[in-house]
N, C-alpha and C positions, 0 to 999 in steps of 0.2 A: 352696207352689209356685204355687197359683192367684193368690195375692197378687202374686208376682213377675211373673207374666205380665200382670197388670193394670197394674202399674207400667210395664212395657215398652211396653204398648199405649198408655198415657198419654203416654210420651215420644215414641213414633212419631207420635201425633197432633200433639204440639207441634212436632216437626220438620217435619211436613207443612204445618203452618200457616206456619212460618217460610219454607219453600221457596215456598209459594204467594205470600207477600208479596214474595219476591225476584223472582218472575216478573212481578209488577206494577210493579217498579221499571224506570224508563226506561233506566237504565244497563245492566240485564240485556239489554234488547232491543238497545241499541247494541252491546254486546259480540258479540251473535250476528251482526250485520250488518257489523261493522267488525273484521276480523281483526287489523289493525295495532294498534288500541286494545286488543283482547283480549290480544295478545301482550305489549304494553307493561305492561298491568295485571298480567299473570301474573308477569312479571319483577320488577315493583315489590313485589308481595305476597311473592314468594319472598325477596327481599332483606329485607323487613321481618321475616319470620319468622326468617331466618338471623341477623340482627343482634339481634333480640329474644332469641334463645336465647344468643347470644354474651355478652350482658350479664346473663343470668339474670333478665330481666324477666318479669313475670307474664303468663299467658295473656290476662288481661283487657286488658293493655297492648297486646298484638298485635291483639286484636279492635277496640279503640278506634282504633288507628292505621289499620287497614284500613277501618274505618267512615269515618274522616276522608278517606281516599284516595278511596273510592267516591263520597262526597258531593261532593268536589272535582271528580272526573272527570265527574260528572253535571251540574256547574254551569258548566263552561268547555269551550271547543272547543280540543282539542289538535291541533297541526299534525303531519302525518306526518313532515315534514322536521326536526322538533325533538323527537326522542325523549327528550332530556334533560329535557324539561318533566315527564314522568311520573316520572323518576328523582328530580328535584328535589322533586316533590310527596311522594314516599315518604320522603325525608330529613326534610322539614318535618313530615309527619304523625307519623312515629315520634318525633321530638324533642318535639313538643307533647304527644303521648299520654304519653310518659314523664314529662313535667312535671306531668301530672295524676295519674298512677298510682304513680310511683316516688319513693323518698326520695332516691336518689342518681342524678343524671343526667349522663352524659358531656357534654363540650363539643360544641357544634354542629359544630365543626370535625372532631371524631372521627367523627361520623355522616357528615359531608360527604365525608370522605376516602375512604369506601367507593366513592363514585361519582366522586370527584375533581371536585367541582362548583366553579363560580365562586362565591365567597362573597359577592359583591355582590348577587346576585339572591335569595338565600335569604330575607332579611327581608321582601321584597315578597310572596313566595308564602306565607310564614308568616302574614302579616297577613290574607291571604285565607282561610287555613284557620282562623284564630282567629275569623272571623266566624260559624263554625258554632256557637260557644258561644251566640250571640245568637239563633240560629234554633231555635225550640221544636220544629220538625218533624223529629224525629230517629227514624230507623228502627233496626232491630235491637233486641236486648234492652236496652231503655233503663233500666229501673228500677235495675239494679245499677250501671250506668255513672254515672248521675246522682248517686249517693251521694257521689262524690268531685269533682264539678264545681266545688265551692267552693274547691278547691285551686288553681284557675287563675283569676286575677283579671284582668279587663279594666278598666283605670282608669289615672289619671295617676300613681299611686304603686304600686310593687311591694308586694305583701302587704297592700294596703288592704282592710280589712274582715275580715282573718284574725285570730284570737285570738293573743295573745302575739307580735305582730309590730310592728316599729317603723312608726309612721304618719308620713308626711312630706307637707308641702306645699312643693314645691320643695326647698330645702335647709333648711327649717324643720321641726324635730321637733314633732309635735302631742301625743305622749304620752311622758312621762318618769316611770317608776315607781320609780326609785331614784337615789340620789346616791352618788358614790364613797365607799366605806367605808374605815375605817382598819384596818390589819393588827392581828393579835392583839398586845396589849400584852406587852412583854418578849421577843418573838420577832422574828426578821427573816427576810425572804425575799430571796434573791439570785438573779439571773438569770445563766445561763451559756450562752454561744454560741460556736461555732467559726467563725472568720473568718480568711481569708487573702487576700492580694493577689497577682496574677500579673503577671509582666513583660509590658508592652505594647509593641507596635511603634510606630514613628513614625506609621504609618498610623492607629492608634487615636487619636492626638492631633490629627489634622488637623481643620480646621473642618468638613469634610463629614461627620465622624463625631460631631460634637458633638450633644448632646441638650439641649433647653431645657425647663425646668419652671418656670413662673412667671417670675421675674426672673433665674433662675440657669441657666447652661449648664454641661454636664458632659462630660468625656471618659469613656471606658469605665471607667477606674479610679476616677475621681471619682464616677461614679454609685454604685459599690459603697460608697465611703466615705460618700456622702450618705445611702444607705439605712441604713448602720450607725449614723450619727449620729441619724437619725430614730428608729430602734429604741431608742436610749438616751433620746432626748427623751420618747417616750411613757411609758417606765417612770418617769422622773423626775417626770412630771406626775401620773400615777395612783398611783404607789407611791414617794413621795419618800424614804422610809427605806431603800429597797432599793439594794444594790450590783449592779454589772454586771461580770462576769468574762469576758474575751475570751480564749479558748484559740486559739493561733495558732502558725504555723510560726516558729521562731526567726529565719528569714531574712527574714520580713516586717517591713517598717518601716511601722507603722500611723500613726506621727506623730500619736497621739491623746492629748490631755491634757484629761481631763474629770474633774470631781469625782465621787467614788464609782464610778469605773471603773478596773478593774485589767486590764492586759494580761499574760497568763500564757503564756509560750512553752512549748511541749511538742514534743519531737522526733518526727518521723514523716513519712510520705509524704502531702503535701497536694496532690498533683497532681489535676487535675480528675476523672480517671477513678477515683481512689481516695479522693476526699474524704469520701464517705459512710462508707466503711470506717474511715478515719482518725478521723472524728468519734466513732464508738463507742469507738475506742481512747483518744482524748483524754478522753472522759467517764470511762472506767474509771481512767485515770491521775489525773484530778482527784479522783475519789472515794477512791482509795487515799491521796492526799495529805491529804484531809480526815480520814480515819481516823487517820492519824498525828498530826495536829494535835489531834484530840479526845482521844487517849491522853495528851497533855501537858496540855491544857486542857479537861477534860470539862464544864465549867460553861457554855460558850458554845454555844448551839444556833442554827443558822441553816439554814433549809430552802432547798432549791435547785429551780429550774425551768430545765431545759435546753430551749432553743428555737432555732429558726432565727432568723437576724438580720432576716428580712423580715416580722416580725410587729409588730403594734401592740397593746400591752396597754391596753385601754380601760376597764378596771375593776380595782379592787384584788383581788388573788388571795390575800391573806393568809387570807381566810375558809376557803379550801380545806382548810388543815391543821387548822383548828378544827372545821369542820363534819363532816369525815371523819377522826376521830382514830385509826383503826385500820389505815391503809394504810402500806406501806413505800414504794412508788412508784406513780405514776399515769401512765396512757397515754390517748391520745385515739383514739376509734374512730368509724367511719362504716359505713353499710350498703353495703359494697362487698365482694363475695364474694372477689375475688382479693387486694385490698389493704385489709383492714378497719381496719388500724392506721396512724396517721400518726406518723412519728418526729419531727415538728417541735415536739412539746411533750411533755416528760417531767418530771414532778415527783417529787422525792425528799425524804422527811422527813429532818430533820437529826439524828436520833439515831444513835448508833453502830450499833445493830442494823439500822436501816432502810438506812443507807448501805452496810453490809456486804452485806445481801441484794440491794440494787439493783445493787451491783457484780457479784455472782455472777450475777444475772439477765442483765446486759449482756454478761458474759463468755460466757454461753451463746448469746446473740444473735450475738456476734462469731464464735463457733465455727461456728454454722449458716451465717452469711454467707460465711465463708471456705471452707466445704466444699460449699455448694450453690449460691450465687448470685453467684459472682465474674463470671460471664458475663452477668449481668443488666444492664439499663440502669443507668448510674451513679447515677441518681436514684431507682431502685426497689429496689436490692439490700437496703438496710437495712430497708425496709418489708416486703419479702417475708420476710426473716429474722426480723423481729419477729413477723410473723403466724405463721410456722411454729413459733416458740418457744411461742407461746400456744396455737395450734390443736392442736399435738401433745400437749398436756397431757391425760392421761386424764380423761374426764368433762366436758371443757369443751364447753359448748353454744354453737355459733356463732350460733344463732338470737337470742341476747341482743343481737347487734350490730344487729338490725333495728329496735330501739326506742331512741330517743334519750333513754335514762335511765341515770344513773350506777349502777354495780354493782360489788361487791367480789368478788374471786376469788383463791384460793390457787394460785399458779403456781410450781412448783419450790421451795416453801418461802418464797416471798415473797408478802405480801399486796398484790395489785395492784388499784388502783382504776381502773376504766375510765370515762372521762368522754366525753360526746358531743362530737364535733367541732363540732356546731351551736352549742355555747356556748363551748368552750374552744379551738377551732382552726378558726374559721369562715372560709371563703374566699369573697370576693365572686364570685357567679356572673356569667357573661358573657351579654350579649344577653337573649334570651327567658327564660333561666334565672332571671331576677330575679323572675319572677311569684310565687315562694314568699315573697319578701321577706326581711327580716333578723330573726332572733330578737331579741326585746326584751331578753333577758338575756345577750346575747353579751358575753364577757369578753376574748376575744382574736381579732383579725382577722389572717388570714394572707394577705399579698399575694404569692401565688405567681407565678413567671414574669414575664410582661409587666405584671402588676398593680403592679409596684414603682413605676412612674410614679405610679399612683394613691396609693401610700403617701406619696410626697413631696408630692403635691398635697393630700392630706388633712392632713398636718402644717402646710402653709402656711395652709390654711383654719382649722385649730384655733388657730394662732398669732394670727390676726386676730379670731376670733370668741369664743374661750375657752369654747365650748359643745360638749362632746364628742358630744351627741346630734345637734346640727345637722351636725356633721362626719360622723356615720354616715349621715345623710341624703344627704350629698354622695357617699359611697361607694356607697350604695344606688342612687342615680339615675344613676351613671356609665354602667354597662352597655356600655362600649366596650372594645375590645382594642387595646392599644398594643404593637406589636412592635419598638419601637426601644429597648427596655430588655433 
């Protein structure tokens, strides 16, 4: 008991010391004499704590964000008639702190939406907050915070100086540790994607709605077809022995004539709000067809990778089935509490047993989707259903998603290989999110949302340079958001 009291006494002394330091801080004095500043800081700190909890960030992340905020407030003069400046500072500080402490960081726009800020001024304030990294005079509990400061890099290239990150000088790659490999001899890997086209109005084909990328201009439908063609192009460059299967609505006229590409019509509801649900159904139908074909011709083995059509395969994925011989299907994961699994990449081994187990697993996901997540956002329902099917399995440890390391787990009778998105489903971050850089071993780049423009630009660059690492430097240095796709 005496020892416990001694420990408490020591903690009280440490707290007293910290409070004493706070009293010496000029900001502390300013808050006492400036009620409007104190009120603005209080609201900003409350917002930081609320959003920090919403995203399940660590306590240290909140401490670092508030530390940034206080140091910023003590270094600038805020005008009473511009309360948005403190709000903007809170957004920037939390975003930058998360890039130091967290492995998965929401887009800046997601933070910004909480205050409905003007997105044109955030980068300027962010650059001011970033200067704190170069100032050694840091208050508060510094030792623990400094342990992760190397995760945030100030320099001309994102990820510069970090291990296992691509190093670039402009669009020139400085480190290349591997060359594209060949798929396992005697086996093939086919890519399967769901794609459909929608009827467009005359307004969509007007010149005012055209988008230009390089020397080409596209209508809305032409953009989608351009992305699909680039998806095929990347596969044929990195995995020339692979076939591409496009599952589509029988009513869609893709007008696609490419070598090693098969258009496979499957009946269903491909409307925009049901597309993710239909995608699972189409995958199941395709796997059922393959089971029938294997029953007739069991000697031919072809593995399958089901992906979104806005991905670029930048390295041969044939090794996946050789290096991990015991999985039936593979999923990609990220450190995201609500949506840890991304449905944009699903690999299935080509054996009868694996295809059957993968089909049963997807049927369970479809059942969960139909019963629980029909009201979810059309782009999230399948991911939520996928996560539920995995998380609800008895004994599954969600903490395994916090480390970007592949692992194997039995889920409902299927041997599921979990692969980190950082390697097999990497999405180019926007703006300041690039500080972490690009993993050097990235195999698949996922150009989600407005990044599809960057996908087309990347292919144009690769076509002229023929160097995939230099192309990745172009992706890494882009750092901009295009909303016209």
